[in-house]
C-alpha positions as CSV (number, residue, x, y, z in Angstrom):
1,M,0.0,-0.3,0.1
2,P,1.5,3.6,-0.9
3,E,2.2,5.7,1.8
4,L,2.3,9.0,2.6
5,P,5.7,9.9,0.6
6,E,4.5,7.5,-2.4
7,V,1.2,9.5,-2.4
8,E,2.9,12.9,-2.3
9,T,5.4,11.9,-5.0
10,V,2.7,11.0,-7.6
11,R,1.0,14.3,-6.6
12,R,3.8,16.2,-7.4
13,G,4.3,14.4,-10.4
14,L,0.6,15.0,-11.8
15,V,1.0,18.8,-10.9
16,P,2.3,19.9,-14.1
17,A,0.0,18.0,-16.2
18,M,-2.9,18.6,-14.3
19,E,-3.2,21.5,-11.8
20,G,-4.5,24.9,-13.6
21,Q,-5.7,22.9,-16.5
22,V,-9.2,22.1,-17.8
23,I,-10.1,18.1,-18.0
24,A,-11.3,18.3,-22.1
25,A,-12.6,14.7,-21.6
26,A,-12.7,12.1,-18.9
27,Q,-13.5,8.3,-19.5
28,V,-14.9,6.1,-16.9
29,N,-14.1,2.5,-18.1
30,R,-16.3,0.8,-15.1
31,P,-19.0,1.4,-12.4
32,D,-16.7,0.8,-9.7
33,L,-13.3,0.3,-8.3
34,R,-13.1,-0.6,-4.4
35,W,-16.6,1.2,-4.2
36,P,-19.0,2.7,-6.7
37,L,-18.1,5.4,-8.8
38,P,-20.0,8.7,-8.6
39,A,-22.8,8.8,-10.6
40,R,-22.2,10.8,-13.7
41,M,-18.5,11.1,-12.9
42,A,-17.3,11.7,-16.5
43,E,-20.0,14.2,-17.1
44,R,-18.9,15.7,-13.7
45,L,-15.1,16.0,-14.5
46,T,-15.6,17.1,-18.4
47,G,-15.3,20.8,-18.5
48,A,-13.7,21.1,-15.2
49,R,-10.7,23.1,-14.4
50,I,-8.4,21.5,-11.7
51,V,-8.0,24.7,-9.3
52,R,-5.6,22.7,-7.0
53,L,-4.1,19.4,-6.4
54,G,-3.6,18.6,-3.1
55,R,-3.1,15.8,-1.0
56,R,-4.7,14.6,2.8
57,S,-3.0,11.7,4.4
58,K,-2.9,8.9,1.7
59,Y,-5.3,10.8,-0.7
60,I,-4.8,13.1,-3.4
61,L,-7.4,15.7,-3.7
62,A,-8.3,17.6,-7.1
63,D,-10.3,20.8,-6.1
64,L,-12.3,21.6,-9.3
65,S,-13.6,24.9,-10.6
66,T,-17.2,23.2,-10.4
67,G,-17.1,23.4,-6.6
68,E,-16.3,19.8,-6.3
69,T,-13.3,17.7,-5.0
70,L,-12.2,14.7,-6.6
71,I,-10.8,12.3,-4.0
72,V,-8.1,9.7,-5.3
73,H,-6.9,6.6,-3.2
74,L,-4.1,4.8,-5.4
75,G,-5.1,1.3,-3.2
76,M,-2.7,-1.5,-3.2
77,S,-1.9,-1.2,-7.2
78,G,-3.4,1.7,-8.3
79,R,-1.5,4.0,-10.6
80,M,-1.7,7.5,-12.2
81,L,0.4,7.3,-15.4
82,V,1.3,10.4,-17.4
83,S,1.5,10.6,-21.3
84,G,1.8,13.1,-24.1
85,V,3.7,16.0,-22.0
86,I,7.1,16.6,-21.4
87,M,8.2,16.0,-17.3
88,G,11.6,16.6,-16.8
89,R,14.0,15.4,-19.6
90,F,11.2,13.0,-20.8
91,H,8.2,12.7,-23.3
92,H,5.9,10.2,-23.3
93,D,3.7,9.2,-25.8
94,H,0.1,8.1,-25.1
95,P,0.2,4.4,-24.9
96,A,-2.3,2.0,-26.3
97,P,-5.2,1.5,-24.1
98,A,-4.3,-1.2,-21.5
99,K,-6.8,-3.7,-19.8
100,H,-6.6,-2.0,-16.0
101,D,-7.1,1.8,-17.3
102,H,-10.4,2.4,-15.4
103,V,-10.4,6.2,-15.5
104,V,-8.6,8.4,-18.5
105,F,-8.2,12.1,-18.0
106,D,-7.4,14.0,-21.1
107,M,-6.1,17.3,-20.5
108,E,-6.7,20.8,-22.5
109,G,-2.5,21.2,-22.5
110,G,-2.6,17.8,-24.3
111,A,-1.5,15.3,-21.3
112,R,-3.3,12.3,-20.6
113,V,-3.6,11.1,-17.1
114,T,-4.6,7.3,-16.6
115,F,-5.7,5.6,-13.7
116,N,-4.4,2.1,-14.1
117,D,-5.3,-0.4,-11.1
118,A,-5.3,-4.3,-11.6
119,R,-6.7,-5.1,-8.3
120,R,-9.3,-2.5,-8.3
121,F,-8.5,-1.6,-4.5
122,G,-7.9,2.1,-5.5
123,A,-11.1,4.7,-5.0
124,M,-12.4,7.6,-6.1
125,D,-15.3,10.0,-5.2
126,L,-16.6,13.3,-5.5
127,T,-17.7,15.7,-2.8
128,P,-18.4,19.4,-2.4
129,T,-15.1,21.1,-1.8
130,A,-16.5,23.0,1.3
131,Q,-17.3,20.0,2.9
132,V,-14.4,17.6,1.9
133,D,-13.0,17.6,5.4
134,R,-16.3,16.0,6.6
135,H,-15.9,13.4,3.8
136,W,-16.4,10.0,5.5
137,L,-12.7,9.0,4.1
138,L,-11.2,12.0,5.6
139,A,-13.3,13.0,8.7
140,G,-11.8,10.8,11.3
141,L,-7.9,11.8,10.2
142,G,-5.3,12.9,12.7
143,P,-3.0,15.8,11.8
144,E,-0.8,15.7,9.0
145,P,3.0,14.6,10.1
146,L,4.4,17.6,8.2
147,G,1.9,20.1,9.0
148,N,1.9,22.6,12.3
149,A,-0.6,20.6,14.0
150,F,1.6,17.7,14.7
151,H,3.9,18.6,17.4
152,E,5.6,17.4,20.6
153,D,3.0,18.4,22.9
154,Y,0.2,16.8,20.6
155,L,2.0,13.6,20.1
156,V,2.6,13.4,24.1
157,A,-1.0,14.2,25.3
158,R,-2.6,11.9,22.4
159,L,-0.5,8.6,23.5
160,R,-0.8,9.4,27.4
161,G,-2.3,6.4,29.1
162,R,-2.6,4.2,25.8
163,M,-1.7,0.3,26.2
164,T,-1.7,-0.6,22.5
165,P,2.0,-1.0,21.4
166,I,3.5,2.2,19.9
167,K,3.9,0.7,16.6
168,A,-0.1,0.2,16.4
169,A,-0.6,3.8,17.9
170,L,1.5,5.6,15.4
171,L,-0.4,3.4,12.9
172,D,-3.9,4.7,13.8
173,Q,-4.7,7.6,11.3
174,R,-6.8,9.0,14.1
175,V,-3.5,9.8,15.8
176,V,-1.4,11.1,12.9
177,A,-2.6,10.8,9.2
178,G,-0.4,8.6,6.4
179,L,2.2,7.0,8.4
180,G,2.1,3.5,7.2
181,N,4.0,0.1,8.3
182,I,7.1,0.8,6.5
183,Y,7.8,4.2,7.6
184,V,6.9,3.7,11.3
185,C,9.3,0.8,11.2
186,E,12.0,3.2,10.2
187,V,11.2,5.9,12.8
188,L,11.0,3.4,15.8
189,Y,14.2,2.1,14.4
190,R,16.0,5.7,14.3
191,A,14.3,6.4,17.7
192,G,15.4,3.4,19.2
193,I,12.0,2.4,20.7
194,S,10.8,-1.2,20.5
195,P,7.6,-1.5,18.8
196,R,6.5,-3.7,21.2
197,R,6.3,-1.0,24.1
198,K,3.2,-0.1,25.3
199,A,2.7,3.7,24.0
200,G,1.3,5.0,27.3
201,R,4.6,3.7,29.1
202,I,7.2,5.5,26.7
203,A,8.6,8.7,28.8
204,A,7.1,11.8,27.6
205,P,10.5,12.9,26.4
206,R,11.1,10.1,24.3
207,V,7.4,10.3,22.7
208,A,8.1,13.9,22.0
209,G,11.6,13.0,20.3
210,L,9.5,11.0,17.8
211,V,7.9,13.9,15.9
212,P,11.1,15.4,14.3
213,V,12.1,11.8,13.2
214,I,8.9,11.2,11.9
215,R,9.3,14.4,10.0
216,D,13.1,13.7,8.8
217,V,12.0,10.0,7.6
218,L,9.1,11.4,5.5
219,S,10.9,14.2,4.3
220,E,13.7,12.2,3.2
221,A,11.5,9.9,1.5
222,I,9.6,12.4,-0.3
223,A,13.0,14.2,-1.5
224,A,14.1,10.5,-2.7
225,G,11.0,10.1,-4.9
226,G,9.2,7.8,-2.8
227,S,9.3,4.0,-2.6
228,S,9.2,1.8,-5.2
229,L,7.6,-1.5,-3.7
230,R,5.7,-4.3,-6.2
231,D,3.4,-2.0,-8.1
232,Y,4.3,1.3,-7.1
233,R,5.6,3.8,-10.0
234,Q,6.1,7.8,-9.9
235,S,3.7,9.4,-12.2
236,D,6.4,9.6,-15.1
237,G,7.3,6.0,-14.8
238,E,10.5,6.2,-12.9
239,L,11.2,4.0,-9.7
240,G,11.5,5.7,-6.6
241,Y,14.6,4.9,-4.6
242,F,14.2,5.6,-0.7
243,Q,14.3,1.7,-0.3
244,H,17.7,1.5,-0.7
245,D,18.3,3.4,2.6
246,F,15.7,1.6,4.5
247,R,17.4,0.6,7.8
248,A,14.9,-1.9,9.1
249,Y,12.0,-2.2,6.9
250,G,12.9,-5.7,5.0
251,R,16.2,-6.3,6.3
252,E,15.4,-9.5,8.7
253,G,18.7,-11.2,9.6
254,A,21.0,-8.2,8.1
255,P,23.2,-6.5,10.9
256,C,22.0,-3.5,12.7
257,R,23.1,-0.5,11.1
258,T,23.2,1.8,14.5
259,P,26.9,2.5,15.4
260,G,28.2,0.1,18.2
261,C,25.4,-2.4,17.9
262,V,25.9,-6.1,17.3
263,G,22.7,-7.1,17.1
264,Q,21.0,-8.2,14.1
265,I,17.1,-7.0,12.2
266,V,14.4,-9.4,13.3
267,R,11.2,-9.7,12.0
268,I,7.6,-10.1,14.0
269,V,4.0,-9.9,13.1
270,Q,2.1,-7.5,14.8
271,S,-1.7,-7.2,14.0
272,G,-1.0,-9.0,10.9
273,R,1.6,-6.9,9.6
274,S,5.7,-7.6,9.5
275,T,7.6,-5.7,12.0
276,F,11.2,-5.1,11.6
277,Y,13.5,-3.8,14.3
278,C,16.4,-4.5,16.2
279,P,15.7,-6.0,19.6
280,Q,19.3,-5.3,20.9
281,C,19.2,-1.4,20.5
282,Q,15.4,-0.8,20.1
283,R,14.2,-0.5,24.0
């Protein structure tokens, strides 16, 4: 599942092709993805200008001149592919239609943006822009980890007394939006905190110290272009490469990279998800 850095990378890749542009034609090739697509979706999108292309948690938000916002979730295998426009040094011709091209946006500037999703766990919806924060997909989300509302005092107060493992607490989208399994493993490794520790039993200064670590890990991943795991691609087709700098995730049996530590990375399962950490130096 793409996490915040991957979704932000896709958003930034789409901005040159979509932001400020009119959707000359929208093509919807099926009635549903993970859930039913909105009624008359192609008609409501065609002719609309994308005023702003934003992101909330793991969702891409396209504010339209019609007063609606298109909400896009990539799911497990969803990709937004851009063709017919120069992106950096490359020009991508329009490819032949593919089996899993479910929604296609032809932009007035000549770009084509195709939402391709083999597994159909992605989602799209249209909602009034003025009420987007109350949409059922977004209403319960916590603050953005790179925003001003996410700070040391907030996190200390939010985790006080919680008896869930710290990894589960950080994965709770009501606590902080956008963090996923990969980057929580990386954050806890850098912070030297065991993913097994009960959140409410970690000293307040250590909890507060998670905030700058979270910001650093996510910022580095975004700068590196996200992680290219499984089906993930950037919108221009290039792979991300932050995965090459993973210090814990996916490194089961490898030596710990913490200076002076002689431990090895182990893998455990928490709530059905793989957790990677060093039991020697993460306490």
